PyMOL CGO cylinders between C-alpha atoms (Angstrom):
from pymol import cmd
from pymol.cgo import CYLINDER

trace = [
    CYLINDER, 37.33, 9.44, 58.00, 39.30, 12.11, 59.76, 0.3, 1, 1, 1, 1, 1, 1,
    CYLINDER, 39.30, 12.11, 59.76, 38.06, 15.11, 61.67, 0.3, 1, 1, 1, 1, 1, 1,
    CYLINDER, 38.06, 15.11, 61.67, 39.78, 17.43, 59.16, 0.3, 1, 1, 1, 1, 1, 1,
    CYLINDER, 39.78, 17.43, 59.16, 37.06, 16.64, 56.65, 0.3, 1, 1, 1, 1, 1, 1,
    CYLINDER, 37.06, 16.64, 56.65, 34.46, 18.30, 58.89, 0.3, 1, 1, 1, 1, 1, 1,
    CYLINDER, 34.46, 18.30, 58.89, 36.47, 21.39, 59.92, 0.3, 1, 1, 1, 1, 1, 1,
    CYLINDER, 36.47, 21.39, 59.92, 36.16, 24.58, 57.86, 0.3, 1, 1, 1, 1, 1, 1,
    CYLINDER, 36.16, 24.58, 57.86, 38.96, 25.18, 55.39, 0.3, 1, 1, 1, 1, 1, 1,
    CYLINDER, 38.96, 25.18, 55.39, 38.63, 28.92, 54.78, 0.3, 1, 1, 1, 1, 1, 1,
    CYLINDER, 38.63, 28.92, 54.78, 39.63, 31.69, 57.16, 0.3, 1, 1, 1, 1, 1, 1,
    CYLINDER, 39.63, 31.69, 57.16, 36.04, 33.00, 57.22, 0.3, 1, 1, 1, 1, 1, 1,
    CYLINDER, 36.04, 33.00, 57.22, 34.66, 29.56, 58.12, 0.3, 1, 1, 1, 1, 1, 1,
    CYLINDER, 34.66, 29.56, 58.12, 37.21, 29.16, 60.90, 0.3, 1, 1, 1, 1, 1, 1,
    CYLINDER, 37.21, 29.16, 60.90, 36.37, 32.61, 62.25, 0.3, 1, 1, 1, 1, 1, 1,
    CYLINDER, 36.37, 32.61, 62.25, 32.68, 31.75, 62.28, 0.3, 1, 1, 1, 1, 1, 1,
    CYLINDER, 32.68, 31.75, 62.28, 33.28, 28.48, 64.08, 0.3, 1, 1, 1, 1, 1, 1,
    CYLINDER, 33.28, 28.48, 64.08, 35.55, 30.16, 66.67, 0.3, 1, 1, 1, 1, 1, 1,
    CYLINDER, 35.55, 30.16, 66.67, 33.25, 33.11, 67.38, 0.3, 1, 1, 1, 1, 1, 1,
    CYLINDER, 33.25, 33.11, 67.38, 29.72, 31.97, 66.65, 0.3, 1, 1, 1, 1, 1, 1,
    CYLINDER, 29.72, 31.97, 66.65, 29.75, 28.42, 67.99, 0.3, 1, 1, 1, 1, 1, 1,
    CYLINDER, 29.75, 28.42, 67.99, 30.61, 29.39, 71.61, 0.3, 1, 1, 1, 1, 1, 1,
    CYLINDER, 30.61, 29.39, 71.61, 28.25, 32.37, 71.46, 0.3, 1, 1, 1, 1, 1, 1,
    CYLINDER, 28.25, 32.37, 71.46, 25.32, 30.21, 70.35, 0.3, 1, 1, 1, 1, 1, 1,
    CYLINDER, 25.32, 30.21, 70.35, 26.25, 27.56, 72.92, 0.3, 1, 1, 1, 1, 1, 1,
    CYLINDER, 26.25, 27.56, 72.92, 26.29, 30.11, 75.77, 0.3, 1, 1, 1, 1, 1, 1,
    CYLINDER, 26.29, 30.11, 75.77, 22.96, 31.61, 74.65, 0.3, 1, 1, 1, 1, 1, 1,
    CYLINDER, 22.96, 31.61, 74.65, 21.30, 28.20, 74.59, 0.3, 1, 1, 1, 1, 1, 1,
    CYLINDER, 21.30, 28.20, 74.59, 22.55, 27.38, 78.09, 0.3, 1, 1, 1, 1, 1, 1,
    CYLINDER, 22.55, 27.38, 78.09, 21.53, 30.81, 79.41, 0.3, 1, 1, 1, 1, 1, 1,
    CYLINDER, 21.53, 30.81, 79.41, 18.02, 30.57, 77.97, 0.3, 1, 1, 1, 1, 1, 1,
    CYLINDER, 18.02, 30.57, 77.97, 17.59, 27.06, 79.35, 0.3, 1, 1, 1, 1, 1, 1,
    CYLINDER, 17.59, 27.06, 79.35, 18.69, 28.12, 82.86, 0.3, 1, 1, 1, 1, 1, 1,
    CYLINDER, 18.69, 28.12, 82.86, 16.49, 31.24, 82.76, 0.3, 1, 1, 1, 1, 1, 1,
    CYLINDER, 16.49, 31.24, 82.76, 13.36, 29.36, 81.75, 0.3, 1, 1, 1, 1, 1, 1,
    CYLINDER, 13.36, 29.36, 81.75, 13.96, 26.55, 84.25, 0.3, 1, 1, 1, 1, 1, 1,
    CYLINDER, 13.96, 26.55, 84.25, 14.23, 29.05, 87.09, 0.3, 1, 1, 1, 1, 1, 1,
    CYLINDER, 14.23, 29.05, 87.09, 11.30, 31.07, 85.75, 0.3, 1, 1, 1, 1, 1, 1,
    CYLINDER, 11.30, 31.07, 85.75, 8.95, 28.07, 85.56, 0.3, 1, 1, 1, 1, 1, 1,
    CYLINDER, 8.95, 28.07, 85.56, 10.08, 26.90, 88.99, 0.3, 1, 1, 1, 1, 1, 1,
    CYLINDER, 10.08, 26.90, 88.99, 9.37, 30.34, 90.49, 0.3, 1, 1, 1, 1, 1, 1,
    CYLINDER, 9.37, 30.34, 90.49, 5.98, 30.63, 88.77, 0.3, 1, 1, 1, 1, 1, 1,
    CYLINDER, 5.98, 30.63, 88.77, 4.99, 27.15, 89.92, 0.3, 1, 1, 1, 1, 1, 1,
    CYLINDER, 4.99, 27.15, 89.92, 5.95, 27.90, 93.53, 0.3, 1, 1, 1, 1, 1, 1,
    CYLINDER, 5.95, 27.90, 93.53, 4.02, 31.18, 93.51, 0.3, 1, 1, 1, 1, 1, 1,
    CYLINDER, 4.02, 31.18, 93.51, 0.91, 29.59, 92.00, 0.3, 1, 1, 1, 1, 1, 1,
    CYLINDER, 0.91, 29.59, 92.00, 1.00, 26.72, 94.51, 0.3, 1, 1, 1, 1, 1, 1,
    CYLINDER, 1.00, 26.72, 94.51, 1.40, 29.18, 97.37, 0.3, 1, 1, 1, 1, 1, 1,
    CYLINDER, 1.40, 29.18, 97.37, -1.51, 31.25, 96.09, 0.3, 1, 1, 1, 1, 1, 1,
    CYLINDER, -1.51, 31.25, 96.09, -3.74, 28.20, 95.75, 0.3, 1, 1, 1, 1, 1, 1,
    CYLINDER, -3.74, 28.20, 95.75, -2.98, 26.97, 99.25, 0.3, 1, 1, 1, 1, 1, 1,
    CYLINDER, -2.98, 26.97, 99.25, -3.63, 30.40, 100.72, 0.3, 1, 1, 1, 1, 1, 1,
    CYLINDER, -3.63, 30.40, 100.72, -7.01, 30.53, 98.94, 0.3, 1, 1, 1, 1, 1, 1,
    CYLINDER, -7.01, 30.53, 98.94, -7.96, 27.13, 100.37, 0.3, 1, 1, 1, 1, 1, 1,
    CYLINDER, -7.96, 27.13, 100.37, -6.72, 28.18, 103.81, 0.3, 1, 1, 1, 1, 1, 1,
    CYLINDER, -6.72, 28.18, 103.81, -8.91, 31.27, 103.60, 0.3, 1, 1, 1, 1, 1, 1,
    CYLINDER, -8.91, 31.27, 103.60, -11.96, 29.22, 102.65, 0.3, 1, 1, 1, 1, 1, 1,
    CYLINDER, -11.96, 29.22, 102.65, -11.32, 26.67, 105.40, 0.3, 1, 1, 1, 1, 1, 1,
    CYLINDER, -11.32, 26.67, 105.40, -10.85, 29.44, 107.95, 0.3, 1, 1, 1, 1, 1, 1,
    CYLINDER, -10.85, 29.44, 107.95, -14.16, 30.93, 106.90, 0.3, 1, 1, 1, 1, 1, 1,
    CYLINDER, -14.16, 30.93, 106.90, -15.85, 27.57, 107.34, 0.3, 1, 1, 1, 1, 1, 1,
    CYLINDER, -15.85, 27.57, 107.34, -14.92, 27.17, 110.98, 0.3, 1, 1, 1, 1, 1, 1,
    CYLINDER, -14.92, 27.17, 110.98, -15.14, 23.92, 112.88, 0.3, 1, 1, 1, 1, 1, 1,
    CYLINDER, -15.14, 23.92, 112.88, -18.87, 23.17, 112.48, 0.3, 1, 1, 1, 1, 1, 1,
    CYLINDER, -18.87, 23.17, 112.48, -20.46, 25.23, 109.69, 0.3, 1, 1, 1, 1, 1, 1,
    CYLINDER, -20.46, 25.23, 109.69, -24.17, 25.29, 109.00, 0.3, 1, 1, 1, 1, 1, 1,
    CYLINDER, -24.17, 25.29, 109.00, -25.62, 24.44, 105.59, 0.3, 1, 1, 1, 1, 1, 1,
    CYLINDER, -25.62, 24.44, 105.59, -26.14, 28.13, 104.77, 0.3, 1, 1, 1, 1, 1, 1,
    CYLINDER, -26.14, 28.13, 104.77, -22.51, 28.93, 105.65, 0.3, 1, 1, 1, 1, 1, 1,
    CYLINDER, -22.51, 28.93, 105.65, -21.37, 26.04, 103.47, 0.3, 1, 1, 1, 1, 1, 1,
    CYLINDER, -21.37, 26.04, 103.47, -23.36, 27.32, 100.54, 0.3, 1, 1, 1, 1, 1, 1,
    CYLINDER, -23.36, 27.32, 100.54, -22.05, 30.85, 101.06, 0.3, 1, 1, 1, 1, 1, 1,
    CYLINDER, -22.05, 30.85, 101.06, -18.44, 29.66, 101.22, 0.3, 1, 1, 1, 1, 1, 1,
    CYLINDER, -18.44, 29.66, 101.22, -18.88, 27.50, 98.11, 0.3, 1, 1, 1, 1, 1, 1,
    CYLINDER, -18.88, 27.50, 98.11, -20.34, 30.51, 96.30, 0.3, 1, 1, 1, 1, 1, 1,
    CYLINDER, -20.34, 30.51, 96.30, -17.38, 32.63, 97.43, 0.3, 1, 1, 1, 1, 1, 1,
    CYLINDER, -17.38, 32.63, 97.43, -15.01, 29.96, 96.17, 0.3, 1, 1, 1, 1, 1, 1,
    CYLINDER, -15.01, 29.96, 96.17, -16.66, 29.95, 92.78, 0.3, 1, 1, 1, 1, 1, 1,
    CYLINDER, -16.66, 29.95, 92.78, -17.03, 33.74, 92.45, 0.3, 1, 1, 1, 1, 1, 1,
    CYLINDER, -17.03, 33.74, 92.45, -13.68, 34.90, 93.77, 0.3, 1, 1, 1, 1, 1, 1,
    CYLINDER, -13.68, 34.90, 93.77, -11.34, 32.01, 93.09, 0.3, 1, 1, 1, 1, 1, 1,
    CYLINDER, -11.34, 32.01, 93.09, -12.99, 30.61, 89.94, 0.3, 1, 1, 1, 1, 1, 1,
    CYLINDER, -12.99, 30.61, 89.94, -12.98, 27.08, 91.24, 0.3, 1, 1, 1, 1, 1, 1,
    CYLINDER, -12.98, 27.08, 91.24, -15.71, 24.82, 92.44, 0.3, 1, 1, 1, 1, 1, 1,
    CYLINDER, -15.71, 24.82, 92.44, -15.17, 23.93, 96.09, 0.3, 1, 1, 1, 1, 1, 1,
    CYLINDER, -15.17, 23.93, 96.09, -16.79, 20.72, 97.25, 0.3, 1, 1, 1, 1, 1, 1,
    CYLINDER, -16.79, 20.72, 97.25, -17.26, 20.22, 100.95, 0.3, 1, 1, 1, 1, 1, 1,
    CYLINDER, -17.26, 20.22, 100.95, -18.83, 17.13, 102.42, 0.3, 1, 1, 1, 1, 1, 1,
    CYLINDER, -18.83, 17.13, 102.42, -19.50, 16.56, 106.05, 0.3, 1, 1, 1, 1, 1, 1,
    CYLINDER, -19.50, 16.56, 106.05, -17.69, 13.65, 107.64, 0.3, 1, 1, 1, 1, 1, 1,
    CYLINDER, -17.69, 13.65, 107.64, -20.07, 10.87, 108.51, 0.3, 1, 1, 1, 1, 1, 1,
    CYLINDER, -20.07, 10.87, 108.51, -19.40, 8.88, 111.70, 0.3, 1, 1, 1, 1, 1, 1,
    CYLINDER, -19.40, 8.88, 111.70, -18.43, 5.31, 111.03, 0.3, 1, 1, 1, 1, 1, 1,
]
cmd.load_cgo(trace, "trace")
């Protein structure tokens, strides 16, 4: 089995393999690189947004919140950030 058996024999087939194969190869690599960078950027932005939302909620809580403040902050977390925030007081050991 030689490699000549797999190569195109006509001029049109050779032209297609010379022009189209590298073009398709470059497009596949370009799309892969674009989507990798895109998903990486989107993931970083979403993580940054989530941490800033939690930082906002923790800043609103303060150091020693009352039960009413806790309920208000948990309601804000659910209404504005569409996530259920659970806060439990630390119990002394």
